[in-house]
N, C-alpha and C positions, 0 to 999 in steps of 0.2 A: 665150456662155453658153446653158447649156441651158433649154428652158421645155420642161417634162416633159409639156407639152399639144401641143406640136407637133413637139416632135424625135423624130427617127427616130434609130433605131438604126444606130451609128457601123458601119463595113464588117468583116468578119470579122478578129478580131486574134488574138494570142498574148498575153497579160500574166506576162510574171516578174518574181515579186518578191523580190530579193536581201533577206535579213534577214527571210525567212518565218514564224519561229518568234518573234517580237519581238513586245513589246508596242505599237507603235503599228500591226503587221501586224493583231495579235487586236481591240483596242478599236477601231480607226478605218477601217482599210482592206476587211476581210472583209466588216464592216455596210456600209459604203459600198456595196461590190459588190453585194449582196445588196439595198439597197435600187434600185439601179439595174437589177438585173432586175426588181423589182415595179414599176416605173414603163416599163418595155419598152425600158431604154436599154441593152441589150447585145445584141450581135449573135449569134444561134444558133448560128454556128462560132467561139465561144469558147471556148480553152483557158488555163487556169490553171497556172502552172509556179511554184512555190517552190524557194528556195535556202537554205540554211544549214548552219551545221557540225554540227549534231546530225543524226545517222542514225536517221531514225525511217519514213523508206519512207514511200511512196504511203501506206499504211493509218494511218498514225500524222497523218499530215500533214492526211488528210479528217477523221481524229477531232478534232483540232485546229481544224481549217475549220469541223466542225459544231457544235463548243462555242461558237466564238467568234459565228458567227450566231445560236447559239440565245439566247445570253443578250442580245443586242440583238432587241428584240422588235419587230419588223417584216415586212416580207414576205407570201407569201400562201402563210404555213405552210411543211411540211415539202417541199413539192414545189419550191420556191425552193431549199434547201437541197439536195435531193437533183440539181435539175439543176446545181449546183457540183460535186458529188461525181463526177459521173461524166466533169466535165473536169478536175478537178485531179489534178496528177500534182508528185513532190518529188525534187529531187537535193540529194544532203548532198556536202559539197567544201569546199574552201578558197577564200576570194575571190583569193589569188593563185595558185592554181594552174592553169595552162594545161588541165590534165585537165577541170577543171569547166566549164568555156566548152565545151569539146568535147562533153560530155554535155549544154551547152543548146542546142547546135547541132543537136542529132538530136531537140528537140522545138520546135523553130522553124521555123516555113515560110513565107514570105509577111510580111504585116504584122505589128510585134512591138513592144510599149512594155516597157519594161526601168525598174522602179523601185526606186530605189536608199533601201530602207528600213534604212538599216544608219549605224551612226557616221561622224562625217565623215570621220574617217583612212582610212574604205573607201573614197571617192566615185570618188578619183582612181585608184585600184587597180584597183576596176572597170570604170572605164572604158576605161582602158586594155588589159585583157585581153581586152574587148568589141571594140575595136579589132581587137587582133592575130588573133583569131577571125572576124574579118570578119562578126562579127553584126549590126555598124551601117552597114553597105553597103545603101543604096538603090538602086530601080530603078523603070520607068515602073510596073511594076505592086506594088510594093511600099513600105511605107514604115518606119523605125525610129525610135523618138523615145525618150528617159531622161529621165525625172522623178528630179529631185534634191531632198532635203529639207534644211531650214535644219538647223543654221548653214550659209551658206555661206562659210565663213574665219571667223577669231577676231579679226582685226584686218584693216586695208587691206591691206598685204604679202600675207598671207595668200591674202586673196579675190582679189586681183590675180593670185598665183601659181595657184589653182584654175581660173581664170577660162584662163588662158594654159595647163594641163595639159590641160583638156577641151576647148577648142576647137582642138587638134593631132589630136584623134580627130573630134569633131562638130564639124556645122553649127549656125551660131546656131539656126536654124530646127528642129533637132532636140531641143535641149534646155530642159527645162521645169521653171525653178527654182520652184518649189511653195511659199506661203505660205499655209496654211489660212485665215486670215483673210480671204483674197478669197474663200474658199468661202461665207459665209456672206452669207444673202439681204441683209442690212440694208447690210452693207460694199458690195453691187453696187448696191444702193439707192441711194446716193450718188450714183452719176453720174445714176439717172435721175431722182432731185430735182431737181437742179442744172440739168439740161440739159434735160429735157422739162417744166419751168414755166416758163413766159415772167416770173411774179411775181419767181423767186426770183433769177437771173443779175443784173440792173440793182442789186440790192443786195449783190451778192457781192463785196464790196470795201474798202480804206481809208476810202471817204467814209461807210459807210454800220455797219461793223462796227468792236469797240470791241477787241474781243481773242477769242482761241480758245483752248478748253482741251478735250485729250484726257487720259481718265483710262483705265487699263487696272488694275484693281485685284482680286488676289486673296485669297481667305481663306485657300487653303492655304500650308502652310511649304515648307522643302525636303523634308523627310517623309525619304525613304529615297535620295533621290539626290544627297546631301550630296557625295558625291566630282565627279562630274561641276558641279555648281551653283558650288561653291567655287571651280574654274577658268572658270567662266562669268561670271557675276553677273547683276545685273538689266539693266544697260545692253547689253551684248552678246547676252541671251537675247533681250529685247525691242524695245530701240529701234531699229537700222537697218535691222530687217524689218517687224515687225506695225506700231510705232507710226508710221513713216515712210510706210509704205503709206499709214494713213490721212489723215497730212499732206499726202500729197501727192493723195488724191482730193480732200480738201477745197479745196487751194489751185492748182492745175493750170490750165489757160487749156483752154476748150472744145476738143476736139480734129477736126480736121478731117473725119473722118469716122470710126463707130464700128468700129476695125480692130485688129489688136494692134498694129502698127508706129505707128499714130498718137497712140495711148493713151498707149502707154510712153514714146514720145519727148515728149509735153506732161507726162509724170511725173517723167522725168529731168531736165527743165526746172527744175521746181518746186526739186528737190534740190539741184539745182546753184546755184541762187539762194539758199539758205540761207546767214546770214552766218556766214563761219567761226568758230570760235572758236580765240582765241590765249591762252596761257597763263594770262591777267589775265581775262580773260573767262570761263574755262572754269572760275575755282577762283569767280567773282562768280555765275554766271548758271544753274550745276548746283550740287545738291544731291544728297548718296548720304549711305544710311544703311543701319543695320543692325537686324534685330527683335531686341528682347531678349524677357523672360519676358510673357505676359500671356495672355489670355482672347479665343477666337475662338468665336463661337457658344454659348458658355457653358460650353467645353470649355477646360481648361489648357495653354497652348503652352508649351513649353519655347523658351528664346533658341534663335537658331541657332547659333549655338558649340556646343552641348549637342546640335544635333543628330547622328546618326551619320555617320563619316567626315567632319565637317567641324575644321580645324584649331582649338584653344582659341584661337588668335591671330589667326585668321582676318581679315582685311579686307576680303573682297569683298562688295560691297553686294549686300542684298535690295530696294531701293528706290532711285528715281533720279527727279528730276526738272530739267527744263530747261526755259527759254528761248530759243528762238527766235525769230530776225526774218527774214521774207524779203525782199532786197532785188532787188524789183522792183515795176513800175510801180503792179500791183494790190493790193499786199500792205506797201507800204512803212508802216513803223510803227506793224503789228498784229501784237502778240505773240502768238506760239503757245506756251504753257505747256502743257507735255505732263509727266505722272507715270505710275510703273507701279512696284508694290511686291507684296509677298508678306504672307499673314498679316497681311491689313487686316482692317478690320472689315465690310466686302462685297464681294462678287463683283459686280463692275459693269466694263463697257466702255461707254464712251458720250462723245459729241463734243458740247460745249458751244460753241455760236455767240453770242456776247454783242454785242447790237445796241447801236451808239452811244444815250444817253437823248435822247428829246425835250428840246426848250426848257421852261423852268419857268416862262414868264415868265406865261402864262395862268393860272396856279392861284398866285400869288404873294400875292394878297389873300383867299384861300379858307384853312379849315381843312387842306388840302393840304401837309403838310410835305415830301413824299420822294414819287419817281414809281415805281413798281415796274418793276424791270429787264426787257428784254425778251429773251428767251432762244431760241433754238432747240437742241433737244436730240435727236440720233442714237441711240438705244440699241439698241449693237449685241449687248449679252448681259447679264444672261440674259432680259431682256424687253423682246424687239425692239420697237421700233417708232419714232417721231417724236412729239416735243409742241413746242407753242409757247406760249410764257408772254407774255400782254400785260395790261394793263392794265384795268380796268373801274369804273365807281360802284358804290360799294356801295347797295345799295336802302334809303336811310333819307333825312332831310329835307334833311341838311347835306351837303356837297359833301367826299366821303372816296371815295378810289379804294383798289383793291387790286388785286394779280395772280392769274390763273388761268390754267389750262393747257389748251389743244386738243390735245386728245391722238387716235394713230391706233396702234392695236397690231395688229401682223403677226397675231397668234392670233387675232383677234376678227373681223377684216377676211380671212382665208383660211383655206381648212383647211390647218392644218401638219402635214402627216406628218414622223414620226421622221427625222431625219438625222441625218450623224456633219458635215457641211460640206464633206467628200472628194467627195462624189456628182458635183458639179457640175466640180469639178476633174480627176477623171479622164474624164469626161465629156469634156469640152473637150480633152485629152491624144489622146484615142481618136480624135475627129474634125480635131484639127490644128489647133485656134482657141488662141494663145497669149495673148490678151486681158489675163486674169489673170494669167499668169505674166511672172517679172521676167526681165529683160536684162540682159547682163552688166554695163551702164554705167551700170544702176538700183542693182545690187548693189555695185558700187564709190562709187557718189555716196553710198548710204546709211554705209561705212564711211568715206568721206572726211571727213564731218561730224563723228561722232565721234571717228576719230581721236587727235585734240588732246586731247581730254579724258582718253583713254587715258594718253598718256604723260606729263600732268600728273600723274594720280593713279600711275604707275609711278614716277615721281621722288619724289613727294610720302608718301615714308612715316611720318614724324613725326606727323603732325595728328591730332587726334582722331576716329574715324568718331563722326559723330552714330548715335543709336538711337533706336527709337520701341519700344513697348509694343505688342506681338501681339494686335490687336484694337482699332488706335486708326486714325484715317487719315492714319499717316505719323509723320513728324519735324516740330517746331515750325521748324526751320529751311526747310522747304518752303514752310509759311505766309508767312516773312518773305521768299519770293522774290517773292510777289504782291503784299506789303502794303506792301513800299517802294515798290510802284508805284501805290498807290492801289486794290487788286483783291485779291478773296481767291477760295479755291477754292470750289467746289462740294463739297457734305458727300457722304460714301460713307457712303449709307446703305443697307441692305438694300432689294430692291424689295416692293414693297406684294403681299401677297397677294392 
């Protein structure tokens, strides 16, 4: 992972972006490249080649690049943008046309990174064409790598098939399956927090932890993405990738060394140990729901089924909650509760570790009627940081205990420069560090866990799909998932200003 104070610029290379005029490129990739230039983490011998079906030419692409980088306020003024304009080229063509790749070959010499910022249906097509054109052949004096965006498949069979097709053309070492969540500094800090602090690891397991909660809550609804989202849903969109990455980092064993293969092997072991869902447990330990009309941030929000390009009888879930059990020595008996949803009351991604309660015996004959919970909370967005909640005596004559928070905020402790979360990931691809990227077995392990749920849902078309009001914390059925275990979700509330 890149440390901008010590990291050096990668070797000379050409970055080829398929889907160069799309939203992902505009909002995230181009601003990230500008930030890498700001931090001195791009080689001076750098070339950017954009490819899409629109015929806008070099000048049109450079104007697109200028607008994208100007809207994202970062860098060192126009000098950064001009630096890219001098190195930017554009090709128009269809991804299934060999002529497109013959044109790409004229722009690529030496090291090359191919970024597939396209719909998933194009992944296999592009990789096969790159192979036929000889663009992914490596040598002693050059590397060739391919970045593939999520979603990597839409179920287990499609993920297995996609891996098989791509691995017929590329070596695993050439494939960088990107999950932008792993570009967030707080996500990367999970490993540092766990393995660089001697007081943490002895407490990290079933002897001291009661349960774990992972929340990925969004205030935005489906908006104009109805056609895409209705064929995807919350489970496919978030759980096999983002959420399972967080589960793996929290639950994995310490790697033997800090390198890509050791780290990814430990993450794969965690997912392999997750207790498999049966049709019975999938119905009892998974909750899905769809948002109804409501109010988010003081603004009215229409029901999901009233969104553009969403069928009026849609059964696609916009919220999902799961209870996971990990069948290994460290985590046996410790439930992991995860939830994600759209149009909720606050935008929040955090991991909460609830420690087991201390014995109450000492306080039995005092006015104390309860002990406050001990929670370790890792806040990933929007207010990045870590907090620890513990009990203290209230300063008054009688014995009374209250909970207080010991809090670390990234923004207070470090100078936080604007970023998109892609900077570290793009840099790591250029230097060949696959630590933050998923291996084929990681991808398939995630889908293997959720496939039984998808199968049950596909067969169960008559049950009523629970609803929840937009702007709420989710459906009551999700509350029941924890309350039957004597537990409750942490409230989803906006971050304090």
